[in-house]
C-alpha positions as a printed NumPy array, in Angstrom:
array([[ 21.292,  -9.073, -12.523],
       [ 21.822, -10.357,  -9.286],
       [ 18.467, -11.632,  -7.191],
       [ 17.287, -10.85 ,  -3.523],
       [ 19.864,  -7.891,  -3.193],
       [ 18.16 ,  -7.359,  -0.425],
       [ 16.334,  -9.288,   1.918],
       [ 12.912,  -8.552,   4.162],
       [ 13.359,  -9.15 ,   7.921],
       [ 11.212, -11.584,   9.609],
       [  8.358,  -9.291,  11.06 ],
       [  8.209, -11.385,  14.589],
       [ 11.494,  -9.142,  14.769],
       [ 10.098,  -5.99 ,  14.01 ],
       [  8.436,  -3.565,  16.694],
       [  6.602,  -0.483,  15.723],
       [  5.573,   2.381,  18.089],
       [  4.774,   5.873,  16.834],
       [  2.499,   6.199,  13.825],
       [  2.689,   2.779,  12.324],
       [  2.126,   1.288,  16.033],
       [ -0.555,   3.338,  17.001],
       [ -2.159,   2.02 ,  13.443],
       [ -1.689,  -1.229,  13.653],
       [ -3.136,  -1.231,  17.075],
       [ -6.497,   0.311,  16.12 ],
       [ -6.432,  -1.991,  13.228],
       [ -6.633,  -4.976,  15.656],
       [ -8.63 ,  -3.285,  18.397],
       [-11.143,  -0.872,  17.011],
       [-11.29 ,  -2.95 ,  13.462],
       [-10.84 ,  -6.531,  13.455],
       [-11.88 ,  -7.71 ,  16.726],
       [-14.817,  -5.893,  16.479],
       [-15.852,  -7.653,  12.86 ],
       [-18.91 ,  -9.895,  13.41 ],
       [-17.087, -12.99 ,  11.759],
       [-19.553, -15.673,  11.215],
       [-22.302, -13.445,  10.347],
       [-19.877, -11.923,   7.903],
       [-17.861, -13.88 ,   6.9  ],
       [-18.467, -17.253,   7.672],
       [-22.121, -18.048,   7.138],
       [-21.749, -17.072,   3.718],
       [-18.813, -20.457,   3.325],
       [-21.203, -22.526,   5.603],
       [-24.393, -21.893,   3.69 ],
       [-23.557, -21.684,  -0.101],
       [-25.103, -18.129,  -0.671],
       [-23.98 , -17.961,  -4.626],
       [-22.067, -15.123,  -6.213],
       [-20.261, -11.984,  -4.99 ],
       [-16.95 , -11.815,  -3.21 ],
       [-16.751, -12.114,   0.386],
       [-12.63 , -11.703,   0.832],
       [-12.628, -14.473,   3.463],
       [ -9.072, -15.089,   2.568],
       [ -7.562, -11.563,   2.468],
       [ -9.204, -11.391,   6.027],
       [ -8.045, -14.263,   7.325],
       [ -4.525, -13.492,   6.068],
       [ -4.408, -10.089,   7.652],
       [ -5.087, -11.6  ,  10.987],
       [ -2.259, -14.075,  10.346],
       [  0.065, -11.377,   9.71 ],
       [ -0.788,  -9.08 ,  12.4  ],
       [ -0.955, -12.024,  14.535],
       [  2.368, -13.329,  14.046],
       [  4.187,  -9.676,  14.476],
       [  2.325,  -8.442,  17.849],
       [  1.652, -11.748,  19.455],
       [ -2.042, -10.663,  20.252],
       [ -2.876, -13.143,  22.339],
       [ -6.931, -12.588,  21.418],
       [ -6.166, -11.718,  17.629],
       [ -4.356, -15.285,  17.555],
       [ -7.274, -16.936,  19.144],
       [ -9.86 , -15.551,  16.64 ],
       [ -7.287, -16.285,  13.968],
       [ -7.378, -19.904,  14.877],
       [-11.403, -20.188,  15.205],
       [-12.089, -18.529,  11.917],
       [ -9.493, -21.192,  10.389],
       [-10.984, -24.256,  12.019],
       [-14.781, -22.937,  11.434],
       [-13.439, -22.164,   7.606],
       [-11.756, -25.739,   6.909],
       [-14.821, -27.564,   8.389],
       [-16.518, -26.323,   5.232],
       [-13.985, -27.625,   3.228],
       [-15.363, -30.741,   0.995],
       [-13.682, -34.273,   0.575],
       [-12.775, -33.024,  -3.099],
       [-10.843, -30.037,  -1.638],
       [-13.723, -27.385,  -2.567],
       [-14.136, -24.298,   0.292],
       [-15.857, -21.589,  -1.294],
       [-19.658, -20.097,  -1.632],
       [-20.873, -21.556,  -4.858],
       [-23.295, -24.655,  -4.172],
       [-23.711, -26.233,  -7.591],
       [-20.386, -28.02 ,  -8.921],
       [-20.437, -27.075, -12.487],
       [-20.624, -23.614, -12.141],
       [-17.777, -23.131,  -9.538],
       [-14.83 , -22.65 , -11.799],
       [-16.893, -20.506, -13.937],
       [-18.222, -18.207, -11.431],
       [-16.909, -14.916, -11.662],
       [-15.149, -13.782,  -7.973],
       [-14.758, -18.032,  -7.46 ],
       [-11.314, -18.397,  -8.125],
       [-10.087, -14.914,  -6.756],
       [-11.503, -16.249,  -3.39 ],
       [ -9.993, -19.58 ,  -3.325],
       [ -6.892, -18.122,  -4.496],
       [ -6.381, -15.751,  -1.511],
       [ -7.888, -18.573,   0.676],
       [ -4.725, -20.682,  -0.082],
       [ -2.572, -17.682,   0.228],
       [ -4.095, -17.478,   4.116],
       [ -3.815, -20.868,   4.311],
       [ -0.552, -20.902,   3.081],
       [  0.589, -17.751,   5.929],
       [ -0.466, -19.472,   8.462],
       [  1.433, -22.46 ,   8.011],
       [  4.706, -20.153,   7.183],
       [  4.092, -18.339,  10.175],
       [  2.699, -20.512,  12.872],
       [  3.616, -24.067,  11.343],
       [  0.1  , -25.217,  11.329],
       [  0.269, -28.152,   9.16 ],
       [ -3.533, -29.02 ,   8.964],
       [ -3.66 , -24.911,   6.911],
       [ -1.076, -25.958,   4.404],
       [ -3.033, -29.489,   3.938],
       [ -5.936, -27.823,   3.093],
       [ -4.395, -25.166,   1.109],
       [ -3.15 , -27.732,  -0.828],
       [ -6.1  , -29.455,  -1.403],
       [ -7.814, -26.137,  -2.549],
       [ -5.265, -25.625,  -5.072],
       [ -5.431, -29.737,  -5.96 ],
       [ -9.203, -29.27 ,  -6.763],
       [ -8.319, -25.744,  -8.862],
       [ -5.712, -27.314, -11.103],
       [ -8.055, -30.658, -11.898],
       [-10.808, -28.226, -12.976],
       [ -8.33 , -26.767, -15.929],
       [ -6.61 , -29.908, -16.516],
       [ -9.82 , -31.276, -17.226],
       [-11.133, -28.584, -19.59 ],
       [ -7.864, -25.912, -20.008],
       [-10.283, -23.712, -22.041],
       [-12.259, -22.91 , -18.823],
       [-12.211, -19.265, -17.985],
       [-14.192, -18.13 , -14.412],
       [-16.032, -15.158, -16.152],
       [-18.956, -16.929, -17.508],
       [-21.545, -17.202, -15.299],
       [-22.608, -14.742, -12.288],
       [-22.794, -17.777, -10.008],
       [-26.85 , -17.816,  -9.808],
       [-28.313, -21.371,  -9.735],
       [-29.314, -23.062, -12.717],
       [-32.826, -22.645, -12.168],
       [-32.738, -19.585, -11.713],
       [-29.887, -18.486, -14.301],
       [-30.709, -16.298, -16.96 ],
       [-28.436, -16.206, -20.2  ],
       [-26.051, -13.957, -18.427],
       [-22.355, -13.543, -19.238],
       [-19.903, -11.44 , -17.671],
       [-17.427, -11.335, -20.669],
       [-16.011,  -7.294, -20.422],
       [-13.828,  -9.063, -17.497],
       [-10.734, -11.003, -19.   ],
       [ -8.935, -13.942, -17.357],
       [ -6.038, -11.238, -16.236],
       [ -8.29 ,  -9.874, -13.76 ],
       [-10.407, -12.866, -12.662],
       [ -7.116, -14.757, -11.522],
       [ -5.769, -12.302,  -9.58 ],
       [ -3.876, -13.745,  -6.848],
       [ -4.023, -16.796,  -7.821],
       [ -0.403, -17.214,  -9.575],
       [  1.243, -15.398,  -6.133],
       [ -0.527, -17.74 ,  -4.086],
       [  0.696, -20.482,  -6.212],
       [  3.877, -19.438,  -6.003],
       [  3.879, -19.23 ,  -1.944],
       [  2.087, -22.532,  -1.846],
       [  5.341, -23.968,  -3.843],
       [  7.851, -22.099,  -1.694],
       [  6.115, -23.348,   1.236],
       [  5.594, -27.537,   0.464],
       [  8.619, -27.9  ,  -2.228],
       [  5.879, -28.871,  -4.927],
       [  6.816, -27.202,  -8.268],
       [  3.759, -28.116,  -9.73 ],
       [  1.86 , -25.104,  -8.487],
       [  5.027, -22.668,  -9.958],
       [  4.643, -25.215, -13.108],
       [  1.292, -24.241, -13.687],
       [  1.886, -20.737, -13.125],
       [  4.195, -20.63 , -15.633],
       [  3.389, -22.982, -18.506],
       [ -0.558, -22.709, -17.881],
       [ -1.606, -19.107, -16.517],
       [  1.44 , -17.57 , -18.875],
       [  3.084, -15.326, -15.739],
       [  6.765, -14.961, -17.774],
       [  4.156, -13.42 , -21.065],
       [  2.279, -11.07 , -19.475],
       [  3.182,  -7.195, -20.216],
       [ -0.059,  -5.888, -21.399],
       [  0.441,  -2.147, -22.97 ],
       [ -1.392,  -0.072, -20.606],
       [ -3.936,   1.676, -21.456],
       [ -6.251,   4.67 , -19.996],
       [ -9.879,   4.42 , -19.394],
       [-12.775,   2.487, -17.378],
       [-13.937,   0.513, -20.856],
       [-12.197,  -2.58 , -20.713],
       [-10.652,  -3.685, -17.327],
       [ -8.122,  -4.815, -19.185],
       [ -6.754,  -2.314, -17.786],
       [ -7.332,  -2.688, -14.291],
       [ -4.866,  -1.109, -12.178],
       [ -5.287,  -3.526,  -9.274],
       [ -5.112,  -6.736, -11.219],
       [ -1.963,  -5.455, -13.571],
       [  0.096,  -4.797, -10.526],
       [ -1.279,  -7.716,  -9.036],
       [  0.471,  -9.783, -11.828],
       [  3.903,  -7.837, -11.965],
       [  3.969,  -8.43 ,  -7.975],
       [  3.952, -12.729,  -9.014],
       [  6.393, -12.413, -11.376],
       [  8.704, -10.239,  -8.939],
       [  7.712, -13.144,  -6.874],
       [  8.94 , -15.263,  -9.368],
       [ 11.682, -13.525, -10.338],
       [ 13.24 , -13.449,  -7.041],
       [ 13.255, -17.51 ,  -7.598],
       [ 14.041, -17.653, -11.222],
       [ 16.473, -14.181, -12.079],
       [ 15.026, -14.148, -15.109],
       [ 15.297, -10.498, -16.42 ],
       [ 12.3  , -11.007, -18.52 ],
       [  9.892, -10.906, -15.591],
       [ 10.961,  -7.326, -14.765],
       [  9.769,  -5.778, -18.102],
       [  6.341,  -5.427, -17.295],
       [  7.436,  -3.891, -13.665],
       [  9.403,  -1.432, -15.451],
       [  7.249,  -0.256, -18.175],
       [  4.676,  -0.023, -15.264],
       [  6.511,   2.309, -12.923],
       [  7.459,   4.308, -15.995],
       [  3.838,   5.179, -16.826],
       [  3.56 ,   6.14 , -13.49 ],
       [  6.621,   7.971, -12.48 ],
       [  7.146,   9.501, -16.095],
       [  3.667,   9.592, -18.071],
       [  1.593,  10.488, -15.335],
       [  0.163,   7.719, -14.459],
       [  0.599,   8.27 , -10.454],
       [ -1.284,  10.526,  -8.724],
       [  0.453,  13.605,  -6.305],
       [ -0.914,  11.09 ,  -3.374],
       [  1.595,   8.176,  -4.211],
       [ -1.552,   6.042,  -5.694],
       [ -2.909,   5.383,  -9.097],
       [ -6.017,   4.563, -10.807],
       [-10.012,   5.768, -11.538],
       [-12.766,   3.463, -11.768],
       [-10.479,   0.963, -10.951],
       [ -8.355,   1.56 , -14.509],
       [ -5.088,   3.607, -15.348],
       [ -5.376,   6.919, -15.6  ],
       [ -3.533,   9.246, -16.283],
       [ -5.401,  13.289, -16.125],
       [ -4.409,  13.805, -12.537],
       [ -8.135,  14.386, -11.61 ],
       [ -8.463,  13.596,  -8.171],
       [-12.862,  13.578,  -8.595],
       [-14.648,  11.23 ,  -7.58 ],
       [-13.719,   6.943,  -7.435],
       [ -9.896,   8.229,  -8.083],
       [ -7.432,   6.162,  -5.998],
       [ -8.874,   2.625,  -5.506],
       [ -7.532,   1.463,  -1.663],
       [ -6.693,  -1.937,  -3.759],
       [ -4.155,  -0.338,  -5.8  ],
       [ -2.592,   1.605,  -3.655],
       [ -1.817,  -0.871,  -1.551],
       [ -0.486,  -3.297,  -4.373],
       [  1.256,  -0.779,  -5.746],
       [  3.448,  -0.224,  -2.062],
       [  3.747,  -4.237,  -2.693],
       [  5.295,  -3.902,  -6.196],
       [  7.805,  -0.957,  -4.994],
       [  8.911,  -3.223,  -2.028],
       [  9.577,  -5.781,  -4.31 ],
       [ 11.975,  -3.628,  -6.489],
       [ 13.476,  -1.736,  -3.535],
       [ 14.444,  -5.198,  -2.578],
       [ 15.874,  -6.008,  -6.127],
       [ 17.269,  -3.18 ,  -6.827],
       [ 18.38 ,  -1.173,  -4.011],
       [ 16.787,   2.173,  -5.286],
       [ 15.888,   4.683,  -2.927],
       [ 13.2  ,   6.152,  -5.532],
       [ 11.063,   3.495,  -4.629],
       [ 10.921,   3.941,  -0.501],
       [ 10.331,   7.267,  -1.37 ],
       [  7.177,   7.07 ,  -3.306],
       [  6.037,   3.868,  -0.883],
       [  6.225,   6.67 ,   1.958],
       [  4.178,   9.026,  -0.471],
       [  1.761,   6.761,  -0.596],
       [  1.597,   5.376,   3.053],
       [  1.253,   8.863,   4.674],
       [ -1.214,   9.949,   2.276],
       [ -2.861,   7.616,   0.141],
       [ -3.093,   4.609,   2.667],
       [ -3.406,   6.437,   5.92 ],
       [ -6.513,   9.016,   4.093],
       [ -7.862,   5.464,   3.186],
       [ -9.359,   4.357,   7.029],
       [-10.902,   6.443,   9.213],
       [ -9.102,   7.727,  12.191],
       [-10.669,   5.469,  14.736],
       [ -9.176,   2.644,  12.478],
       [-12.545,   0.954,  11.669],
       [-13.745,   2.132,   8.414],
       [-12.387,   1.473,   5.215],
       [-12.74 ,   3.687,   1.767],
       [-12.87 ,   2.095,  -1.318],
       [-11.665,   5.421,  -3.423],
       [ -9.682,   8.013,  -1.963],
       [-10.372,  10.772,  -4.072],
       [ -8.689,  14.74 ,  -3.339],
       [-11.275,  16.566,  -4.578],
       [-14.592,  16.959,  -3.152],
       [-15.976,  14.696,  -0.591],
       [-14.543,  11.472,   0.256],
       [-16.704,   8.505,   1.589],
       [-16.057,   5.405,   3.564],
       [-17.412,   2.179,   2.112],
       [-19.928,   1.716,   3.987],
       [-21.76 ,  -0.614,   1.592],
       [-19.496,  -3.663,   1.788],
       [-18.084,  -2.517,   5.377],
       [-16.198,  -5.622,   6.428],
       [-16.246,  -7.883,   3.569],
       [-14.899,  -7.177,   0.114],
       [-11.596,  -5.975,  -1.555],
       [-10.473,  -2.466,  -0.695],
       [-11.285,  -2.956,   3.658],
       [ -9.641,  -6.252,   3.282],
       [ -6.441,  -5.277,   1.555],
       [ -6.548,  -2.093,   3.674],
       [ -6.021,  -4.668,   6.692],
       [ -3.807,  -6.232,   4.664],
       [ -1.612,  -3.055,   4.095],
       [ -1.626,  -2.492,   8.258],
       [ -0.087,  -6.159,   8.699],
       [  2.996,  -5.159,   6.295],
       [  3.793,  -1.633,   7.496],
       [  6.566,  -3.297,   9.604],
       [  7.835,  -5.378,   7.136],
       [  8.894,  -2.008,   5.158],
       [ 10.902,  -0.19 ,   7.735],
       [ 14.258,  -2.041,   7.549],
       [ 16.115,  -4.863,   5.311],
       [ 18.816,  -6.804,   5.519],
       [ 21.362,  -6.192,   2.781],
       [ 24.278,  -8.531,   1.599],
       [ 26.77 ,  -6.37 ,   3.535],
       [ 24.82 ,  -4.943,   6.537],
       [ 21.072,  -3.027,   7.055],
       [ 19.192,  -0.504,   5.305],
       [ 16.44 ,   1.697,   6.647],
       [ 14.087,   2.312,   4.787],
       [ 10.864,   4.092,   6.389],
       [ 11.373,   6.255,   9.355],
       [  9.126,   5.335,  12.656],
       [  9.72 ,   4.91 ,  16.088],
       [ 10.488,   1.118,  16.153],
       [ 13.328,  -1.788,  16.505],
       [ 14.764,  -4.328,  14.688],
       [ 16.893,  -7.628,  15.487],
       [ 18.293,  -9.737,  13.062],
       [ 21.608, -11.577,  11.685],
       [ 24.494,  -9.768,  10.442],
       [ 26.459, -11.271,   7.137],
       [ 29.767, -11.544,   9.527],
       [ 26.934, -13.852,  11.978],
       [ 27.036, -11.151,  14.748],
       [ 23.025, -10.443,  16.024],
       [ 22.349,  -6.852,  15.515],
       [ 19.433,  -4.7  ,  17.503],
       [ 18.477,  -1.148,  15.711],
       [ 16.294,   1.192,  18.205],
       [ 14.889,   4.015,  16.236],
       [ 13.178,   7.055,  17.83 ],
       [ 11.706,   9.493,  15.939],
       [  8.571,  12.106,  15.859],
       [  8.48 ,  11.639,  11.486],
       [  6.894,  13.025,   9.762],
       [  6.311,  15.64 ,  12.589],
       [  9.889,  16.462,  11.838],
       [ 12.558,  14.776,   9.935],
       [ 14.795,  14.305,  13.331],
       [ 15.983,  10.551,  13.828],
       [ 17.903,   9.157,  16.504],
       [ 19.095,   5.277,  15.779],
       [ 20.52 ,   3.417,  18.389],
       [ 23.359,   0.548,  16.48 ],
       [ 23.31 ,  -2.781,  19.056],
       [ 26.076,  -5.332,  17.719],
       [ 26.15 ,  -8.4  ,  19.865],
       [ 30.171,  -7.639,  19.082],
       [ 32.165,  -5.06 ,  17.143],
       [ 31.058,  -5.683,  13.512],
       [ 32.19 ,  -4.06 ,  10.305],
       [ 28.807,  -3.671,   8.391],
       [ 27.829,  -1.143,   5.972],
       [ 24.587,   0.694,   7.552],
       [ 22.194,   2.689,   4.777],
       [ 19.453,   5.491,   5.96 ],
       [ 17.075,   6.982,   2.735],
       [ 17.735,  10.543,   2.31 ],
       [ 14.15 ,  11.414,   0.599],
       [ 14.297,  13.266,  -2.579],
       [ 11.957,  15.914,  -1.01 ],
       [ 15.252,  16.804,   1.353],
       [ 17.867,  19.061,  -0.181],
       [ 20.299,  19.058,   2.514],
       [ 20.017,  16.284,   5.724],
       [ 22.934,  16.069,   8.149],
       [ 24.459,  12.572,   9.515],
       [ 25.867,  12.466,  12.956],
       [ 27.893,   9.722,  14.699],
       [ 28.404,   9.991,  18.05 ],
       [ 28.133,  13.366,  18.512],
       [ 30.767,  14.601,  16.012],
       [ 31.085,  16.523,  13.311],
       [ 27.991,  16.054,  11.135],
       [ 28.12 ,  14.865,   7.488],
       [ 25.69 ,  16.445,   4.359],
       [ 23.665,  13.834,   2.894],
       [ 21.973,  15.04 ,   0.129],
       [ 18.155,  13.691,  -1.094],
       [ 17.692,  11.17 ,  -3.684],
       [ 20.087,   8.285,  -2.218],
       [ 20.8  ,   5.978,   0.19 ],
       [ 23.615,   7.223,   2.428],
       [ 26.092,   4.268,   3.547],
       [ 27.753,   4.57 ,   6.515],
       [ 30.672,   1.64 ,   6.51 ],
       [ 32.815,   1.161,  10.045],
       [ 33.039,  -1.042,  12.515],
       [ 30.386,  -0.531,  15.07 ],
       [ 29.861,  -0.985,  18.953],
       [ 27.217,  -1.652,  20.881],
       [ 25.388,   2.098,  22.191],
       [ 26.991,   3.752,  18.65 ],
       [ 24.122,   6.307,  17.741],
       [ 23.554,   8.024,  14.413],
       [ 21.451,  11.272,  14.49 ],
       [ 19.883,  11.872,  11.363],
       [ 18.234,  15.179,  10.17 ],
       [ 16.118,  15.526,   7.487],
       [ 14.875,  19.422,   7.124],
       [ 11.5  ,  19.91 ,   6.098],
       [ 10.339,  23.406,   4.623],
       [  7.228,  24.025,   3.378],
       [  6.662,  23.491,  -0.873],
       [  4.343,  24.685,  -3.146],
       [  4.261,  21.781,  -5.583],
       [  3.212,  22.416,  -9.2  ],
       [  0.167,  20.76 , -10.454],
       [  0.051,  19.045, -13.681],
       [ -2.466,  18.08 , -16.641],
       [ -5.699,  19.181, -15.059],
       [ -3.988,  20.6  , -12.349],
       [ -2.21 ,  23.481, -14.369],
       [ -2.274,  26.413, -12.655],
       [ -2.554,  25.381,  -9.34 ],
       [ -0.188,  24.045,  -6.785],
       [ -0.452,  21.563,  -3.413],
       [  1.28 ,  22.518,  -0.411],
       [  4.063,  19.824,   0.954],
       [  6.026,  19.386,   4.333],
       [  8.426,  15.98 ,   3.977],
       [  6.025,  13.321,   2.358],
       [  3.282,  15.01 ,   3.556],
       [  0.255,  16.265,   1.415],
       [ -1.667,  19.27 ,   3.065],
       [ -5.685,  19.742,   2.46 ],
       [ -8.606,  22.173,   2.768],
       [-10.664,  21.011,   5.551],
       [-14.177,  23.684,   5.071],
       [-15.003,  22.571,   8.538],
       [-11.747,  24.072,   9.631],
       [-12.024,  27.666,   7.772],
       [-15.628,  28.461,   8.113],
       [-14.773,  31.964,   6.963],
       [-14.309,  30.633,   3.374],
       [-16.831,  27.873,   3.618],
       [-19.807,  30.031,   4.52 ],
       [-19.263,  32.008,   1.012],
       [-21.893,  31.038,  -1.26 ],
       [-19.396,  30.677,  -3.696],
       [-16.668,  28.6  ,  -2.5  ],
       [-15.507,  25.553,  -3.486],
       [-12.049,  24.17 ,  -2.247],
       [-10.172,  23.605,  -5.778],
       [-10.966,  27.415,  -6.461],
       [ -9.368,  29.114,  -3.654],
       [ -5.852,  30.928,  -4.569],
       [ -3.269,  30.777,  -2.687],
       [ -0.101,  33.039,  -2.206],
       [  2.863,  31.099,  -2.34 ],
       [  5.177,  33.928,  -1.474],
       [  4.031,  34.373,   1.802],
       [  5.694,  32.473,   4.069],
       [  3.472,  29.094,   5.31 ],
       [  3.355,  28.58 ,   9.255],
       [  3.496,  25.675,  11.158],
       [  0.93 ,  24.877,  13.946],
       [  0.35 ,  21.979,  16.153],
       [ -2.738,  19.971,  15.354],
       [ -3.576,  16.56 ,  17.445],
       [ -7.212,  16.168,  15.778],
       [ -6.285,  13.39 ,  13.666],
       [ -3.069,  11.917,  15.075],
       [ -0.582,  12.698,  18.181],
       [  1.795,  15.302,  17.568],
       [  0.297,  16.5  ,  14.1  ],
       [  1.131,  19.386,  12.324],
       [ -1.287,  22.199,  10.732],
       [ -0.527,  24.637,   7.988],
       [ -1.426,  28.427,   7.814],
       [ -0.756,  29.965,   4.591],
       [ -2.304,  32.9  ,   2.753],
       [ -4.623,  32.809,   0.105],
       [ -7.68 ,  34.708,  -1.313],
       [-11.027,  34.357,  -0.083],
       [-13.621,  33.021,  -2.704],
       [-16.072,  34.598,  -4.93 ],
       [-16.204,  36.045,  -8.784],
       [-13.031,  38.542,  -7.965],
       [-10.806,  36.51 ,  -6.001],
       [ -8.261,  36.841,  -8.743],
       [ -7.13 ,  40.175,  -8.438],
       [ -3.859,  39.738,  -6.316],
       [ -4.01 ,  43.438,  -4.379],
       [ -7.353,  42.138,  -2.664],
       [ -6.904,  41.621,   0.7  ],
       [ -5.748,  37.674,   1.613],
       [ -6.955,  35.726,   4.315],
       [ -5.625,  33.275,   7.013],
       [ -6.508,  29.589,   5.315],
       [ -5.527,  26.478,   7.827],
       [ -4.551,  23.347,   5.746],
       [ -4.538,  19.959,   7.46 ],
       [ -2.571,  16.637,   6.711],
       [ -4.396,  14.888,   3.442],
       [ -5.521,  11.963,   6.358],
       [ -8.34 ,  14.489,   7.708],
       [-11.431,  12.808,   6.674],
       [-12.815,  16.36 ,   6.025],
       [-10.362,  17.285,   3.19 ],
       [-11.77 ,  18.334,   0.142],
       [ -8.79 ,  19.513,  -2.119],
       [ -5.351,  19.573,  -2.094],
       [ -4.857,  21.736,  -5.291],
       [ -4.951,  25.892,  -4.822],
       [ -4.9  ,  27.835,  -7.663],
       [ -1.288,  30.247,  -7.811],
       [ -1.333,  33.47 ,  -9.341],
       [  1.713,  33.13 , -10.895],
       [  2.566,  29.988, -12.409],
       [  6.39 ,  31.466, -12.658],
       [  6.985,  32.781,  -9.239],
       [  9.978,  30.721,  -7.831],
       [  8.492,  29.454,  -4.652],
       [  6.695,  26.6  ,  -7.311],
       [  8.336,  23.405,  -7.788],
       [  8.041,  20.641,  -9.717],
       [  7.253,  16.553,  -8.014],
       [ 10.466,  15.559,  -7.067],
       [  9.241,  11.916,  -7.513],
       [  8.002,  12.595, -11.11 ],
       [ 11.682,  13.141, -12.726],
       [ 11.548,   9.366, -13.896],
       [ 12.431,   5.934, -12.051],
       [ 16.148,   6.454, -12.338]])
């Protein structure tokens, strides 16, 4: 198989407006620039607080990516000041971290994880901004870790909680396997090899961390963190990173097995993500600790890598499902607070225990920093448009000409997309447009000519000689659909439109929620009655609400002849949503359809 089928476009050359741009802006202004960085992050490294997890590396890496793509002067300054303060804490032997006692540094549970992302962040600062001091610090930090493993190859950073020796009890964190504690280390070292040209780091990943051999059996349930979905996806992502260099098919096996589990064996929730209690599950329950934010972000990164390797539109379809539902619902509407988990049954909570530190808030920031990188891809014969969002991109065509794309759309409010194609000179190349599986009959029109049909489930390829000012009009009709529930959701259906899932917010439906027997998941909807669209800007500009007919709550709502009531459903990111699967009176109703993403990774 040929590696690097598609290539990412330099994010500095992609400008996002629309919903992506709005959310990126809020992530910078309302989130990152509002954080008390010295108190929340730096003091812990300066004072060596021992134990715990801070996630400063993830925080810095998000700043680096966002600062590079936006050129935001305040963010660039904050990024530089934070890195300078961090580097001032580096010991002469290369250590950066929060553990005082040297003998416990490599053994402390989260220390390797913390340092792995510091290496990644500092390497990114060099890659994006050319900061040599950051690369030097990253090499010293990596060399310090490698030296520890060279002294004792049997070392495993899961043996201590990091408590100072004079206070330590005989406490061993043995239930967390090495694959979980070294999450991010393999990927960071591979990126360091790319930046330095030093193969020692890649060799360590292959020969000591045994990255090529990673392909564990997926088992469900939180009984062992060997089934930890975030760690699993992280190592898959590292394998795909290595594949793009080594082109060895063995590096694709774990990811293909994982995608089979997710898309064929009920391992993926309808919201486009996975996990219960951070571990794999396949019951389709949406209660409590489902849909960890970290796992959602890493799932999208794995799909992005597979899209680049194989060019299959299915990966883009799942990406957009996860983006518009699981991930956008994981952040407050103002962009300030993040969720650890985003269940779809019951109330959702923001993670106010960790607030700005720890994994999920910072992986959510990293997710926002990647949004623009998933819109367009350079292909060997042209360019592909994967996600629809008002934006522009500049890239080099295979023949050498420069190309500008300008995309105008209100997606997902509608499926109407206008793309202006501006090559620097007349050029023949292929423009690919992803036609989602939920769209049964799209159309493509070039320069106002007759429209051509574009069926869903593939990239629609247009090969022609393009001239500056050519315009492609894409229309993806968005009918309402009732998607059958699976496993524990049997007998229920979710209301969807395009990539968006709709939720029942009790505050928007007091005629239902005021009933003493109200429970969102027990409301029965009538699929035979048409769904009406209504403007709804409560949580995003140009949002869309669904007006459906339901039966009220109570012990007799199963009688179809009883009066139906008007009920409003809102887009899944509505923070007060409490249920997406509604009971249906007839499981054989012709209006019910299967989830188009769960037909298998074909």
